[in-house]
N, C-alpha and C positions, 0 to 999 in steps of 0.2 A: 568154850563158853565165854561170853563177853558180858560184863555188867556195865550198863550205862544208865544214868538217871535212876539208879536203884532198881532197874529191871534186868532180869536175866534174859539175855537175847541169844537166840540160836539161829543159825543160818536156815534152818527149816521153817522159820516164820519170817519171811522177808517183809511182810506188811508192817512189822515193827519199825521199819525205816521211815514210814510216813509221819508218825508223830515226832520221831527223832529229828527229821529234816525240818518239819514245821516249826519246831522250837528254836531253830537256829537261823531263821530268816525273818526279816522285818515284816510285821503285819501292816505297816503303813504304806509300803510301796511294792507292788508286784504287777506283773503283766502276762499276757498270753498272746500268741500269734498262731497262724497256721504252720504246718510242718515246714513250709518253704519260706518262713519268716515274713510273710505278707500279712496284712490286716492286724498290725500290732495294736493292742489295747492295753492301757495301764492306768493305775490310779494316778490322777493328775493332782497338781498342787491345789487347784481351785476346789476340786472334789474333797481333798483332805481338809482344807481350811473350812469348807462348808459343813462338813460332818461335825467338826468340833464346835463351830458356831451354833449348829442346831442342838448340840448337847448343852451348851451354855444357856440357850434360850428355852430348853426343854420342849422342843418341838420335834415333829417327825423328821427322819432323815439323818439322825445322829449315829450312823453306823457305817463301817467300812467293809466292803465285800472281802471275804477271806478265801484262801485256797482250800478247797475241800478234797476229799479222797478221790472222787471221780475225776477231777481235773488232774491230779497227780498221776493216777493210773493211766489216763489218756496220754499224758506226757511221756511216761515210761514206755507206752506202747507205740509212740511215734505219731500219734494222731494230731497233737498240738505241740507247741513249745511253751513251757512255762519259764518265766523270768522272775527273779527276786533280788533282794539286796541283803546285806549283812544286818543283823539286829543290833542297833546301837543303844538300846534301853539299858539303864543301870542294872535293872533286875536280872538281865541275862548274863550269865557267866561265860558262856561260850557261844560263838557264832561261826558262820561259814563265809569263806571268801574264795575268789577265783583268780587265777593267773591265766590270762588269755594269750596264747601264742598264735599269732596270725600268720597266714601265708597267702595274703591277698595280692594277686598280681605277680608276686615273686616269692621264692622259697620252696622248700620241698618237704615231703613227709619225713625224710631222714633227718633234715635240719631240725624239724620240730621235735623229733625223738631225741636228738642229741641235746637239745636245750633242756628237756625234761630230765634226762639222765644226769646232766651237769648239776641241775638244781638239787636233785636227790642226793648227789654226792657232796654238795656244798651247803649244807644247812637245812635242807628240806627233805629229810628222809621219809619215805612212805607217802609221797603225794598221791592223791587219788586222781587219775586222769583218764580221759577218753578222747577220741578224735572229735573235732568239731563237725558242724553240719556238712561242710564241703569235703570232709574226709581227709584233709591234708593238715590243717592246723590242729592244735590240741587245747583242750580246756582242762586245766589242772586245779584241783581244789585242796584247801587245807583248813583245819580248824583254828580258830583264833580265840585264845583265852583272854578275857577282858574283864575279870572281876574288879568291880569298883571303877570301871571306865565307861564313860558315856559315848554318845554318838560323835561328838567332836573329837574325842581321843581316838576313836576307831578310825575316822577319817584321816587324822594326822598320822597314825601308824601305817595305814594302807598307802597313803601318799609317800611316806618315807620308803616303803618297800618298792613302790613303782620307780622311784628315782634310782634306787640300788639296781633294780632289774635293767633299767635303761643303760646305766653305766656298764653293767656286765655285758649287755648286748653289743656296746661299742668295743669292749675288750675282747670278747670271745668270738665275735663275728659269726654267729649262728646263721645258717641258711634259712632265714625267715624274714618276713616283711616288718614285723614289729612285735612288741610284747607289752602287755598292759594289765593292770590290776582292776578287775571289775567287782561290782557288788558293794561299793561304798554306800553306807546307809544314809537315809535322809536325816538332815540335822534339824531338829525341832527347836524353835525359839518360843519357850513357854512364858506366859505372864504370871502374875501373882495369884490370880483367881483360878478356881477349878475349871478345867477344860478351856482355859484362855490360851489359845494358840496364836501368838503374834505373827509368826511367819515360819516358813520351812524352806530349806534348800534341798531339792530332791537329789537322790543319789544316782549311781550308775547301775543299771540293771545287768545282772549276770544270768546266763542260762543255767537252770538247775541241773544237777548231774543226772543225765538221762540213764546212766547204767546203775543208779543207786539201788534200784529194785533187784537187779541181777547180782550185784556185788555188795550187799549191805554191810557185811563185816568189814570190808576194806575201807568203806567210807567212814564208818563209825570209829575206826582206829587209825585213820589217816594222820598225816603230819599235823602236830599241834605247835603253834607259835603263840607268843604273847605280844601284847602291844608294845611292851618295853623292849622286846627283842627286835621288833620291826623298827622302832625308833633308833636303836643302835645301828641297824643297817643303813638308815637314812644318813646318820652322822658319818659312817664309813663312805657312803656315796659322795657326800659333800667334800670330805677330805680327798678322795680320789680325783674328783673333778678339779680341785684346785692344784693338786700335785702333778697331775698328768695333763692339765689344761684341756680337759675333755669338754665338748660341747653337747649338752643335752637340752631337750625342748623347753623344760621349765626349771626354775631354781630349786635346789634341794631344800626341803622343809622338814625339820625334825623338831621334837619337843624340846631339845636342848640347845639347838643352834638354829636361829631363825635368820634367814637372809632376806631382809625387808627391802626389796627394790621396787621402785615405781616403774611400771611398764609404760610403753609409749602410747599404746592405743587400747581402747576397750571396744567390745562388741555392742555398739549403740543399738543396732537392730534387734539384738537379743533383749536388751533392756526394754525397748518399746513393745516387743511382742509378748514377753512373758514375765516382765518384772523381775528379771534375773538379778540376784545379789551375789557378788563373788565372796569367797571365803576371806576372812580377815588375814589369814596367813598368805593370801595371794596378793601379788603386787598390784593387781587391778583394783583392789578395794579403795585406795585413796582416790584414784581416778573416777571410780563409780560414785563415790561420795560427792565429789566436786560436780560431776555431770548432773546428778539428781538435784543438788542444791540450786544449780543454775536453771534447770529445765522444769523442775517440779515433778509431781507424781506421774508415773508412767503406766500404772496398772490399777484396775479397780479393787484388787484384793490385797494390796500391799501397804496400806497406811501404817499399820502397827509395826511391821518389820522395817519399813523405810525410816520411820521416826526413831525406832530403836538404834539403827545403824548410824544415823546422823548424830543422835545424842551420844552414842558411844565415841564417835570421832571427836566431838566437841569436849566431852568430859575427860577423856583419857589421853587426848593427843593435843588438840589445838589450844584448848583453854584449861589444861590440866594445872591445878593449883600447885604452886611450887616448882612447876616445870620451866622450861626454857622460855615459854611465852606466858608472861604474867596476865592472868585473866582480868585483873582490874583495869590494866591499860587497854586491853582489847575492848572491854565493855564501855570504858569511857570514850574511846575513839568512835564507838558506834552509837554514842549518845544513849546508852542504856543505864538504868539505875543499878547501883551496886551497894547502896547503903543498907537497905533493909531486906535484901533478898540473898538467899544462898545461890551458889553456882547452879545447883539443880533447878531452882525456881527461874533464874535467868534463862537457862537453856530451854525450859518448858515454855516460857513466854515467847522467846524468839521463834521456836518451831511452831507454836500456835499461830502466830502472825504469818509465818511462811506458808502454812497449810491453807489459811484463808485466802492467800493471794495466789498460790500456785497449786491448787488441787486439780486443776485441769479437768473438772467435771468428773473426777474419778472417786469422789466421796458422795455417795447418794444421800447420806444423812444430812449433808449440808444443803442439798437441794430441797430436802424435806423440812428444813428449818430446825433440825435437831443439833444445834451447835454445841449445846452443853454435853451431849454424849461424845462428840468428837474431841472436845477439849479434855474431857475426863480420860479418854483413851490415850491422848497425847501425854498427859501427866503420868499415867501408869507406865507407858513405854519408856519415858525418860527415867522414871524411878527404877525400872528393871535394868536400865543401862548402867546404873551406878554400881551394880554388883555383878560383874561378869561371871557367868556360870562355869566357864572353862578356865581353870587356873593357868593354863598356857597363855591365855589372852593377855594377862598382865605382863608377861615377859615380852610378848609381841609389841604391846603398847610402849614399853620401856625402850625397846630397841628403836622403834620409830622415833620417839622423842629424842633419844640420844643422837641419832643420825641427823635429825633436823637441827639440833643444837650445834653439831660439829660441821655443819655445811656439807653433809653427804649427799644432798639432792641438788640436781641442777635447778629445779624450780620448786619452791615451797607451795604446798596446797593449803589454802585457807578458805573456809566456807562461811565464816561468820558474817562477813560483809555481803556475801551473796544472799544469805537468808534475810538480812535486814533490808538491803536495797530492794529485794524482790517483794517485800511486804510493805514498803513505803507507799506505793500507789494505792494499795488496798486500804491502808490506814487512812489515807486522805479521803477516800470515798466514804469510809465509815464516819469520819468526823463531819463531812459535808452533809450527808444524807442519812445518817443513822446506820445501823447494822443492816446492810442489804441482804445478808444471808438470813437473818431472822425474820425479815419481812416477806420472804418467799412464801407463797401460799398456792394451793391448788385451785384452779378455776375450772368448774365443771360446765360443759356445754351440752345443752339438750337439743342441738340442731339435728334435723332429720338426716338420716343416713342415705346413701344412694338408693334409688328405688328398688333395685334387685336385692339389696341386703335387707331393706325394710320388709320386702315381700317374704323373703326366706325366714326372717325372724317371726313374722306374723303367722306363717304356716306352722312353724315349730310350736309356738305358744298354743295354737288351736289343737295340734296333734297331741301335745302333752296335757291338754285341758287345764291350762294355767288360768288363774283368776287375775282380774284387774285390781289395781290398788290406786285409789285416787284418780280413776279414770284412765289409767295407763298400765300396761303390763310391766311388772318389775324387770323382767329379762330384757325387754326392749329399751327401757330407761337405762339399765346398766350398760347395754351394748353401745348406746349413744354416748354415754359418758366416756367409756373406755376407748372406743374407736376414734372418736373425735380428738381425744387427748393424744392417742398414738399418732394420728395424722398431723396434729400440731407439733409433735416431736419428731417429725420426719420418719414416721413409721415404726419407731421403736423407743421404748422408755422403760426404766426400772421403776417399779411401783411396790410400795410396802403393803403389807396386809391391812394396816390401818387405812391407807388410801383406798384400797379396793373395797373395803367395807363402806367407806364414805361414798364411793361410786354406786354401790349396790343399794344404799339407803335402806338397809334391812336391819331388823332387830336381832336376827340370828347371826352370830359372828361368822359362821361358815357358809352363809348363803352365797357369798361371792364365789366360793369354790365351785359350787353347782353351776352358777351362771357362766363362769369362764370355761368350765369343762364343756358346756353346751356349745359355746362359741368356737372352741377348738374342734369339736366334732363336726361343726358346720363348715369348717374350713375358713373361718374368718381371722383367726389368730394362730400363730405358730405355737408349738409346745414350749412351755416355760420350764420343763423339767431339766435339771442340770445347769440352770443359769442363776442359781441362788448366789446372792452376793455375800461374801464372808463378813461376819460380825454385824450383819443387819438383816432383818426379816424382809428381804426384798428379792424379787426375781425380775429378769428382763422379759418383757412382753413385746411381741413383734407382729405386725400385720402380715398376712400371707400375701403372695403376689396378686392373687385374684382380688383381694380387698383393696390393696393399694391401687390396682388398675381401675377399680370402680370409682374410687375417690378421685383419681387423676382425670378420668373421663368426665366426671361431673364438674371438676374445677375448670377443665378446658371449655366445656360447654357454657359455664357461667361467664368465663372470661370473654368468650366470643360474643355472647349476647350483650355484654357491657360495652364492647368496642364497636358493635355494629351501629 
């Protein structure tokens, strides 16, 4: 008889493993694929950000899909593959993690077995393991005790474990292709307000144990390690790497000993495509900070998280009060006022000007003239950066400052001048012609649509027995406003609910929902589901190919008639 979570569990009731397993994986990130690992679908960063934005705005869509029993049973039966991550929430005392022993391209089944047996004999007794999908590699699972530890601490512990495993791989020479820790949790960057999610760094998916239903007792009593124990393994790995001059792919990172090195390169394409933000314990973080400060915002959903990271660098590294770089000298050299403002206020002012100059059209609220909302978010993000949520961050920042002071870096990274220089041109425009962002407004065009579209809309209004208002069908008027605006915006634009209501010219607030649904069913616009912009009530609306072709044909015809 086994007692877990206050429940008496017997092997005769294997379905008890379903809630047990669900309590030990993160509800924020999971995915599923076919049994052959194709068609992978998972909770995305934008989806997660959008859910919490909807909760803050108290609108529909503020929920995250969860793993139900049917999905789990289908996974155990081999119909699909379910993936999950460790649960990094403070309220969770115990979670699950995976050691992935790969044999891709090289390695043998015996080598993978030897690796597991060595781990069981050297600190990981009772690992729950089964062969991977290819039948050669092994997925080994262990329980991770994390009472009082959040997502960042779990990531730190699992990273330390991975460094130790890679050192042992170099020493033991197992007949495998590689070993890796999977299931790191997503790291949530929360703001001060309820449901205010400033940013998130997604974790690494692990395959959920497929034999859990057949061997529930083994999984529920498998090897238990604590975050502190994993941190100690990371320290041993760092000591071994120095004493034996071993080369491992990444520097050892532990809660007690941080090796803060600047790497040579960052993945620029990943920044552009997904708004990727490296971990602060990663040597890529300073390079990322410099790149973003120079190039501007790279993703539509990352304003809060980017401002938070830039403010963190300025407050705790580059302009740290009492540190190696006196902040008054920096501010004076940049011609910024220091007499009546705190360091936090100066950083907020600097970053506000930078956003106005280098938002790269990735902040829709600026296009809608909602400058006050953007400035308020920047101030909140800077304020949140003044108090790091992870206590290990203070040690990391201190190590970086100490190494900067002692000349430990080949090239110092400073971003204050990049932020100010990038905002200079925008400030000049604001002085010359007023605030150009505040003057932006929406111009609605009532121009007739291409004939085939007008005919289709007219037939629809007659079929639905719609009534005219002020001599025109409201649906046709809305379609002209929306489609002409999309055509002027090169076929696609983000529009807020307020803007759509203005286009509909309707007294009912949800009338525009009915109209745009009809346009979608008629094949005039693409579906806007899943394009919700985080922290703003706006979605992206796009013309269909047929609609664009009709507009292009009319434009070509008009151009030819003018040149004839």
